[in-house]
N, C-alpha and C positions, 0 to 999 in steps of 0.2 A: 504494500500500500504506500509506503514512504517513497518508493521508486516512482510509482505512478504520479504521486503528488509533485515530485521533483520535476518530472517531465512536463506536467501541466504548468508548473510555475515558469518553465522556460518558454513554452509555446504561447501562453495566453498573456495578454497585456495586463499590467497591474489594475486591479479593480474590476476585472471582467466578470468574475463569479459574483461579486457583490452587486454589480449592475444587473445581472440576470436575476438574482434574488429580488432586487428592488422592482424590476419590471414584472415579475411574477406576482408579487404582492399587489402591485398596481392593478394588474388584470383581475385578480380575485376581488379586490376592493370595488372596482368598477362593476363587475358582474353581480356582486352582492347588492350594490345600490340598485341595479336593474331588477334584481329579484324583489327588492322592497317595493319597487314601482309596479311590477307585474307579478305578484305572488300567485295569481291564478295560472300563469304560464311557466314560471320558473320556480320549481319547488326546492331546489338545493343548488349550491355552488360548491364544488370540491376540486381539490387538486394540490399540486406542489410545484413550485417553480413556474415554468411556462407551460406545463401540461395541466390544463384546467378544463373541467367539464361543468356544463350547466344542465341539470336534470330538468327536463321539460314535461309538462302535463300531456302533451300530444307527441306522436312519433317524431323523433329527432330528424328523420329523413325528410319530413315535411319542410324543414328549414333549409336544407342543403341547396336546393335550386335557387332560393331567394338570395342566399349568400353568394352563390356563384355568379348570379346576374349582376352583382355589385362588386365583382372581382375580389371577394374575400374567401379564402380557402379554409373551410372547417371540415370536420369529419364527424362520424357518429362513434360512440363508444357504448354499444348496446342499443336497445330499442329507443331509449328515451333520454340519451345524453348527447348534447351538442358539444363536441370536443374542440377546444382551441389549442393549437400547437404551433405557435409562431416560432420562427427561427430565433436562436439565441442572440442574434445581432439586431433584432427588431427594434425600431425606434418607438419611443413612448407614444408619439402621435399616431402611429399605425395601430397600436393597441386601442387607443381612444376611438379611432375610426371604426375598428371592428365592432366595438361595443355599441357605438352610435348606430351602426348599421343594424345590429341585433335589436336595438330599441325601435328603430324604424320598422323593421319586419314585424315585431310584436304589435306595434301601433296599427299596422295595416291588416292585422288579423290573419296572418298566414296559418 
């Protein structure tokens, strides 16, 4: 394990892992706020780092096409989980854009 950490220390810029952690917390926070706004559609937000899922009250597949039409790539994780898995180098404004798109999709009643 120490050897793996030493390799990562050489390959990754300083603060990279902390930045990933911060962006993951931001994504979870934004989705939890969306859950508070739409509790009838989002029943739970769960995940760690930048692997985050929103448990939905209708099939998650129903949301995929709406996201794709807006150039946001999401996946499902089971029948009722919309999974967000942005790249580790994602910018915070792209996270905000994805959550804003989800808000718009929910508002339109997909």
